[in-house]
N, C-alpha and C positions, 0 to 999 in steps of 0.2 A: 619438400626436396623436389628441384627442378631436373629436368632430361636436358642433354647438350644442347638441342634444338630450341628448348626455350630460352636456355643462356645465351646462344647465338642471336636469337631474335631481339633479346634485351639490349645486347652490347653492340647490335648492329655487325657481326661478325658471322662467318663459316662455322658450321659445325665443326669442321676439322680445325678451324682456328681454336675453338673452344678447347678440343682435346689436346692440340699443341700446348696450349697455356698451362692446362692441368698436368702434362706430362713433364714439363719444363718448370712445376712446381709454382709458377706464377700464379696458378687459381686454384684455390684448395677445392679439392674435391672428397668424395667418397666412392669408395671402390666394394661394391656388394657383388658377392656370390664368388663362386669357384673360377679359376682361371681368369680370363679376361673380365667376365661379370659384367655388371651395370655399372656404369659410371653415373653419380647424381651429385647434384651442387647445392648448397644451402644458401636461400636467398641472400642472407648476411654475408656470405663469403662472396657472392657475386657482386653485391654494393660496394664492400671494401675494395675488391681488384677494380671497380668502376673508379672510385674515390682516388686510388693510387696512381691512376692514368691523368688524373686532372692537372692541367699545368695553367699555370697564371703568367708563364713568361712567354711573349710574341717575339716570332724572327724578325730582325732589324731589316728594313728595307734596302735592298743595293742599288745605291745611286749610279747612274750611268751605265746600266748593265745594258747590252744589246745583244739581239739575236742576230747571229752570222748566217748567210745565207749560201755562204760557200762559192760565191762569184766572185 
């Protein structure tokens, strides 16, 4: 079982983001103990979340876009 800081490092996220994903039900976790208790993550659940984030679509380029300087 992995701790939130280990998961954060694997996914390139903050620890808070990992807890937010777990609270939203997007990243499966185990809550152990009484009250808030300890939150742990199974490596296979972390990998499943990572796989669910994979995108094979790239954004189309916008032609003719310009940056306005406000002048």
